[in-house]
Every structure is written in structure tokens, then in C-alpha cells.
N, C-alpha and C positions, 0 to 999 in steps of 0.2 A: 682587850688587853689596854693597858692604860698607854694614851699620848705620848707618842715619842720611844715606848720604849720598842726593843728590837730582838730578834730572834739570832742565836748561833746557831750558821751553818753548819751541818752534818759534817764528816769522817770526808776528805782530807783536810777540809776549810776552816778546821778551827786550829791551828798547830801553838801553843802556848807562845813559840820564838818567833810569829809570823811577825812579820814587820809594816806591814802593810792592813790595811781592812777597805774592802768594798763592798758599799752596803746596796742592796737593791733599791730599787723603785718601789717594791708593794706598797700597800696600804699598811701593809706589817711588815715593815724594813729586814730582810736578813744579811746578817753582818759575814762578809766572808773574810776570815783572818786568811791571808795568803803571804807568799813571797814576793818580793820586787825582782829579784835574781830571775826566777821561773819567767814571770810574766814580761818582762824585758827581753829575755832571750826568745819568748814568743812574740813579742809585739815590739817592732820600733817607733810607734806610736807611744806608749807607755815609756819604753827606753829612752827617749827624748824630754818626755815629762819629767821622769824621777832626775833630769839633770840639774831643775829650776829649783831655786828657793822653797825649804818646805810650805811657807805661807802659802806657794802660787799653787803648790799640788794638792793641799787640803786646809779647808780653812778650819776643821774641825779634829780634834785629839781626842784617843779614849783608849783609856792607859798607855798613855803614851806614845800610841801609834795612830799617824795619822789616818783619818776616813775620807774616802773618796764618794761622793754620792753618784749612784750609777743610773744612767738613764733605763738598762735592761732591769728583766723583773728576775726572781731567785731561780728561776728556771730556766730561761737563760743563761743566766753569767753561771749556775750548775755547772750547765751543760759546757760551754766557752770554755771556762776554767780549768774543768775534765780533758780536756785536750791539750792543757798547760802540765802537766804532773806527769811524771814519769810513772808506767805499768807496774812499778813495782810498789807504786801507795795508792792507784786509783787503777781500776779495769776503766779501759776506754768505752768514754759516754754512746748511746747508740740511739739516734734520731726514733722518735715515736712518732715521729707525722711528717707532713712536710709546713705545718705552721711552724714549726718548732725549728728544724731545719731553715727556716726562710730567716726566724729572728737571728738564730746563731752567725749566718750568713751574714746579714747584716750589720752585726756586728764585729764578726770579721773584717769587713770591707772598713767600717768606720776605725776599727785599731789596726790594724794593716796587718793582719798575722795572716797571712799566704799561704801555710799551713794549713790552717784550718779551712781557710778556703776552699784550697784542692780538697781534702779529705768532703767538703759540702757538695762539693761539684762531682766529684765520685759517687757519693752516695745517693742525691738526686735521682742519676740514670740507672739503680739498682731496678731490676723488674716491681719490685713491690712497692715502688713508686712512678716508674716512667708507663709500664703496662696497666696500671689500674687507674693511675688520674693524668694520663698523657698532656690532657690540656693545660693541667696546673702548670705540669712540669715545664711545657712549652715555657708558658708564660715567665716563669719565675728564673728558667736557663735565660732568656730574652732580656728581661730586665737585669742581668749582671752580664749581660754580652759573651755568655758563654756560646760560642757558635757549633761547637760538635755538639753539646747535648741541645741546642735548639732543633738542628734535622733529626737527632732520633727522636727524640721526641714528637716530631712533625710528621715522621713516619708512624709512630706509636699510636694517633691520632685516627690514622685511618680505619681502625677498630672501634672506630667511637661510629655511634650511624649520626647521620647526620643532627636531628633537632636532640643534643647532648642539652643537659641544664647548664648554667650561668653557673660560672665560678668569680671567686671573690676576686683571684688572680689576673681577672681580663682586664684589671685596673690599669695593670704595669704593663699595657702594651695598645698602641695606639689603635686605631680603625684600620689605616691600611695596612699595618702588621695583619690582623686578623685578615682582612680582604685576602691576602698574600694567603693566608693558609689555607682559606678556603676554595679559593683558586687552586692551589696545589691538590686538594682534596678531590674538587671537580677533574680536572685533567687525568688524575687516577683513578680515579672511576669511570671515567669515558674511558681510557685504555685498557683496562678491565676489563669492563663487560665488552666491550669490540674483541678481546681475546677469545670471550668463553663464545658470543655468536660464532667467530669464525672456528670453531672448533669442529665440526661436521667437514668443513671444506679440506682440512687437514687431514682426514682420513683416505686412508685407500679402500678402491671398494674390494680390496681382497683380504682384507684384514680380519679376523676371525675373532669379534669380538661379541658378546652375547647382545648388545644391542644393535649387531646387524644379524648375526645368525638363528635369533630367539624365532621362532616360526607361532609360537603359541600367540604372543604379543601385539598390539593391533599395530600397522605400520602408519607411520607422520605420514601427514596430507601432503602432498604435493608438493607445495608451496611453503609448507612450513621447513624444509631440507635442501641441504643441496641433493642427497641421494633418497630416492624413493625408499629404498630398503631399509634404511632405520628408523626403529622402533620409537610410538610414538613418547611412550613416557621417558624416552631418552632426550628426545628436542625439548621437550615440556620440559624435561629439569635443566638445560642449557639455556632456556629462554628464561626460565627464574632466576637460576644463578646469577645471567647476564645484566637481571634487572637488581639483585640483590648484589653484586658487584659495585652495583652504583651508588649505591646507600654506603657500604663498609670496602671499599677496595684492599682487601688483604689478603695472602693466601690462605691464612684460616677460613674465611668465608670458603672457597670453593671447597674446602674438606669438610666442615660443617652442615653445612646450607644443606638441605632434604626437600627445598620447596614446599608450597601449600600442604597440608593434607597429608605430608607424606613422613614416614618415622624408619 
């Protein structure tokens, strides 16, 4: 492609009656031919900009239409502008990744698009993101000051191992915030582990459980249980589960963990 050449965006961003062109920041720019009205309704920032004389809005004109050079790439603009168009013209965009969501959220904050901010905030805590990538979600939510989303993401980080891999979004939070998150994990782990360790003490000697009544399984050592009648495999499982809860203090750990060598 020759220098200075641009590509037209796909439907619905190439309307013949468009009165504004937004040009992406890509090496091979893409021109989005859109309507000022739709953009001004979605963005108080642009609504104010459009009240200024045209030379201040855009220094370039193409086919009689002002051209604004944007800092965003073509994918970010496509998703951002897609939220500004009615569903009769364009299906609502879907965030394919957290990276895409974050870029769109950045632009939505810059251009004061509160409706798109609310949508990004809602999508951020969808299970496909917050359950699979909770630390990234935590950092992104904290960056934008979304308190409820920060708390939910922090809770979901409890399912992660202590030694989780680095994620680039950690650059958005301070060492103090990360330390507080780790302290939250530590306290939750200690509480959950202690609760598991106390389980034998919460049983009644008359309880008719297999780990009490089984006569073929070895009994627990006297110093391993509050009740010598407990089976050893059960007290071992309690101990192993308590250790695992220190690492992953979530209810799912208690349900799924079988202990070393168990299936």
C-alpha cells in the first residue's frame, strides 16, 4: 500500500451520507465514515467539539468531509463506534479479549462515553473473564475505580495458586494494593484451613458417618484426631485439604481436592 493511502471501514461505517471521518492510528489507516449526530449523542466530549469552528475540529478534509485523526487503532474504533449505532444497523459488538475491552474502556473514558463505560464494566465481570483471569480483571477494575468489580475479582483470585504467573496489568496497581490483595488471600487461607482442621471436633460421637463407623479401615492415630474412632484416611484427607485451602481458599477446593495419591 502506498504511503498516505487509507482503507474504507466496513459496514456500517462507510455510509455515503456520512458527515465525519474518523481515521485510525494504524500504519495503514482505516477511515470510518460516520454521523456526527450519533457520535455527539454518545459522547459529550464530541458534542462539545462539534460546536467549534470546523478548522479547529479537523485540519484535513476529504470529499468535503472533515477528517479527525484518532489515537485509537481500527479494531478499537470499530468496537467503540459499534456501540454508538442502533441495533437495526449493526449488531452490538462483543469483546473478544480483556485487552480489547481495556482499549475500548480507555477510549470511553477519554471521550466521556458513560454508556460504553457501563457496558465494559458489566462485561468485565462476566464469568469468561473474572473466573479465568481474575488478577487481570482486578487490576483493570482498580485502574478505573470500579469498586464492586474490584471486590468480586479479589474473591475470584482465591481460586488461583499462590505462585501465579505475572500479568502485564499489574503495572496499573501499586505495590501497596498488591500487598493488600496478598494479605486478603493469606487471611482467607488461614481461616479456611483452620475451619477444615476443626472439622473432627464438630462431629458428634454418635454420628453415623462411614469415617466413624467403618470397621475395615485403620483408625486414626490418637494424636491425629479429637476422636480415636475416626478412620485414618479421613483425618489424612482433612489435613491435606487444610493445606490445600491455604493455597486456594475457595469452596471449590474443598469439593474437588482428593489429596495426594487419591482419585
